[in-house]
C-alpha positions in Angstrom: 0.0 -0.1 -0.1 1.2 3.5 -0.8 1.4 5.4 2.1 0.5 9.3 1.6 2.0 12.4 3.7 0.8 15.8 3.9 2.8 18.7 4.1 3.6 22.5 5.8 4.8 25.8 5.0 8.9 26.6 6.0 8.9 30.0 3.5 5.8 32.0 2.2 7.3 32.7 -1.5 6.8 33.8 -4.9 10.0 32.2 -6.6 10.1 32.3 -10.3 12.1 28.6 -10.1 12.8 27.7 -6.4 15.7 25.2 -6.9 18.3 23.2 -4.8 17.2 22.6 -1.3 20.4 21.9 0.6 20.7 21.3 3.8 24.0 23.1 5.6 24.8 20.9 9.1 27.8 23.6 10.2 25.5 26.7 10.7 22.4 24.3 10.8 19.9 26.3 8.2 18.7 25.2 4.7 19.8 26.7 2.0 18.1 26.8 -1.9 18.2 28.7 -4.6 15.5 31.1 -7.4 17.4 30.2 -10.5 15.8 33.1 -12.4 15.8 35.6 -9.9 20.0 34.8 -9.7 19.4 34.3 -5.7 20.4 32.3 -2.8 18.1 32.1 -0.4 18.9 30.6 3.5 16.0 29.3 5.9 17.1 28.7 9.7 14.0 26.8 11.3 14.7 26.7 14.7 14.8 30.8 14.8 13.2 31.8 11.3 15.8 33.7 10.1 16.5 34.4 6.4 19.3 36.0 4.0 19.3 36.2 0.9 22.4 36.5 -1.7 22.5 38.1 -5.0 24.5 36.6 -8.0 25.2 38.1 -11.0 23.7 35.3 -13.2 21.7 32.9 -13.3 22.0 30.1 -10.5 21.3 26.5 -10.9 22.3 25.1 -7.4 24.5 26.8 -4.5 26.5 23.9 -1.5 28.2 24.3 1.4 31.9 24.4 1.2 34.1 22.1 4.0 36.3 25.9 4.1 32.9 27.5 4.3 30.7 29.6 2.0 29.5 28.1 -0.8 30.1 26.3 -4.2 27.8 27.6 -7.2 26.9 26.7 -10.5 26.4 29.9 -12.1 25.1 30.5 -16.1 28.7 30.2 -17.5 30.3 28.2 -15.2 31.0 27.1 -11.7 32.0 29.8 -9.0 33.6 29.8 -4.7 32.1 32.2 -2.5 34.2 32.5 0.7 33.8 32.3 4.0 34.1 36.4 3.6 31.9 36.8 1.1 34.6 37.2 -1.8 34.2 35.6 -5.0 36.1 33.7 -7.7 35.5 31.4 -10.7 36.6 27.7 -10.1 35.6 26.7 -14.0 34.3 29.4 -16.3 33.2 28.1 -19.6 30.8 30.6 -22.0 28.3 28.7 -23.7 25.3 30.7 -25.3 21.8 29.4 -24.9 22.9 27.5 -21.7 23.5 27.7 -18.2 23.9 25.9 -15.1 21.2 23.7 -13.5 21.5 20.9 -10.8 24.3 19.9 -8.8 25.3 17.6 -5.6 28.6 17.0 -3.7 29.3 13.4 -4.3 30.9 11.3 -1.0 34.2 12.5 -2.1 33.9 15.7 -1.7 33.5 16.6 -5.7 30.7 18.9 -7.8 28.7 16.8 -9.9 27.3 19.9 -12.1 25.1 20.3 -14.5 23.8 22.8 -17.4 20.6 22.6 -20.2 20.1 25.2 -22.4 17.6 27.8 -22.5 15.0 26.0 -24.5 15.8 23.2 -23.5 16.9 21.4 -26.4 17.9 17.8 -26.9 22.0 16.8 -26.3 22.4 20.6 -25.1 23.1 20.1 -21.3 26.1 18.2 -20.0 27.0 16.3 -16.2 30.5 17.4 -15.2 32.5 15.9 -12.2 34.7 19.0 -10.6 37.3 18.0 -8.4 38.1 20.3 -5.5 41.0 22.2 -7.1 38.8 23.0 -10.2 40.1 19.6 -12.5 36.8 18.3 -14.8 35.9 15.0 -15.9 33.1 15.4 -18.3 30.6 12.4 -17.6 28.1 13.0 -20.1 27.6 15.4 -23.0 24.3 14.1 -24.9 21.8 16.0 -21.9 18.4 18.1 -22.6 17.9 19.3 -18.9 20.5 17.9 -16.3 18.5 17.4 -12.8 18.7 15.5 -9.6 21.6 13.7 -8.9 21.8 11.7 -5.7 24.0 8.4 -4.5 23.4 5.3 -2.2 24.1 5.2 1.7 27.3 3.2 0.5 28.2 5.6 -1.9 27.8 2.5 -4.8 25.1 3.7 -6.8 24.3 7.1 -8.4 20.8 7.9 -9.3 20.2 10.5 -12.0 18.1 12.0 -14.0 17.4 14.1 -17.7 14.1 15.5 -17.0 12.4 14.7 -20.7 13.6 10.9 -20.5 10.9 10.6 -17.9 13.4 8.1 -16.0 15.5 7.8 -13.0 18.5 6.5 -14.2 20.8 4.3 -11.9 24.8 3.9 -12.5 27.4 1.6 -10.5 29.9 4.3 -9.3 32.1 4.3 -6.7 31.6 7.6 -4.2 31.6 10.2 -7.3 35.5 9.4 -7.9 34.4 10.0 -11.9 33.6 7.6 -15.1 36.0 5.0 -14.6 34.2 3.8 -11.7 30.6 4.5 -13.1 29.3 2.8 -15.6 25.7 0.5 -16.5 23.3 2.9 -16.5 20.0 1.6 -16.2 16.4 2.6 -15.6 15.3 2.9 -11.9 12.3 4.4 -12.4 9.8 4.8 -15.1 7.2 7.4 -14.8 4.2 6.6 -16.4 2.1 9.2 -18.8 -0.1 12.1 -16.4 2.7 11.2 -13.5 4.4 14.7 -14.4 8.6 14.7 -15.0 11.2 13.9 -12.6 13.1 17.0 -11.6 15.3 16.9 -8.4 15.8 14.0 -6.0 17.4 12.9 -2.9 18.1 9.7 -1.3 17.4 8.8 2.4 19.1 7.0 5.1 17.4 3.8 3.7 18.5 4.2 0.2 15.2 4.7 -0.7 15.0 8.1 -3.6 12.3 10.9 -3.1 11.4 12.4 -6.3 9.9 15.8 -6.9 7.6 15.8 -9.9 7.2 18.9 -11.9 3.6 19.3 -13.5 2.8 16.4 -11.3 2.1 18.4 -7.8 3.6 15.7 -5.9 7.0 14.1 -4.4 7.2 10.7 -4.8 9.1 7.8 -2.7 10.5 4.9 -4.2 12.4 1.7 -2.3 15.7 0.4 -3.3 14.3 -2.1 -5.7 12.2 0.8 -7.3 9.0 0.4 -6.0 6.7 3.6 -5.0 5.8 3.4 -1.4 5.1 6.7 -0.5 3.7 10.3 -1.9 3.4 13.6 -1.0 0.5 15.4 -2.9 1.4 19.2 -2.7 -1.0 22.3 -3.4 1.4 23.8 -6.4 2.0 21.4 -9.6 5.6 22.6 -10.0 7.5 20.9 -7.5 11.0 21.1 -8.4 13.4 19.4 -5.6 14.0 17.7 -2.1 15.9 17.5 1.0 15.8 16.2 4.4 17.1 18.7 6.6 16.6 19.8 10.5 18.3 18.9 13.9 17.9 15.6 13.6 17.6 15.5 9.2 13.8 14.0 9.5 12.3 16.7 7.7 11.9 17.1 4.0 12.3 20.0 2.4 10.6 21.0 -0.9 11.3 23.7 -3.3 8.6 24.9 -5.5 8.4 27.2 -8.5 6.0 30.1 -10.2 6.8 30.2 -13.7 4.3 28.9 -15.8 1.7 28.3 -12.8 -1.2 30.2 -12.5 -0.8 31.8 -8.6 -4.8 32.3 -8.6 -5.5 28.1 -9.0 -2.1 27.9 -6.8 -0.7 30.3 -4.1 1.7 28.9 -2.7 4.1 28.5 -5.5 7.3 29.7 -5.3 7.1 28.5 -1.1 9.6 26.2 0.2 7.2 23.6 1.6 8.2 20.9 4.7 6.9 17.3 5.7 7.5 17.0 9.0 8.8 13.7 10.1 8.9 12.2 6.5 11.7 10.1 7.1 15.1 9.8 8.0 17.6 11.6 6.0 21.5 11.7 5.9 24.3 14.0 6.4 25.5 15.3 3.0 29.2 16.1 2.1 30.4 19.7 2.1 32.4 20.5 -1.2 36.0 20.0 -0.5 37.1 22.8 -2.5 
């Protein structure tokens, strides 16, 4: 039987394209971005405190760094914010019509950064592994909309979404060290017609995969064998990504998008939502660079 769960409002907002929720265990806050508004947001659930950082370009993802600050996946590449707020490029690659999208930090501390064309043209996006020193390894070069990325608890599997395929794929891997240990791509889940399209994802402590369904108005949890076992139905058509946070990593935070949505029909579109006590998450590594 599929279990259904309910949600609360964490931050009432009007983000055009909210994305990339990430729990920062050091600062005890949630980091998330509004891609099209070029903003990084933080939210402290204990105090309600919020901050906003404006970036000079559209931003697909922001993740904590081990030495403080953020690593960010921008339109023209990957950059670093220091703990003092200073910025520098780590990997700059200007491709007209393309921008950074979702990204994730692997168990080994590397960043796996995706891109897509603004028109979402097939083959226009990529997936790249970026080492802490800025060295790059091109992993996938024929992607439409590079989206959710996550690793199994033991680091031996990597889950990945290229949204228009309507699949969550799984690869054999070894903690994120690169394509030499990264092979055997195969479907993990195929979404049925009418369910929406897979967007961002996260993997919980039991190895289950939680997937946000763009135009599906829900988050789904798939057991490690690919069986659907939980659904969180939401009052917004375009949830974009999810991540566990809070002091015990039991609350599931969900970013949402307002772009292309009738706000009269979905007034919470663009808000940050939360499913209290959704499950048991895992602490995510910080970028080692």
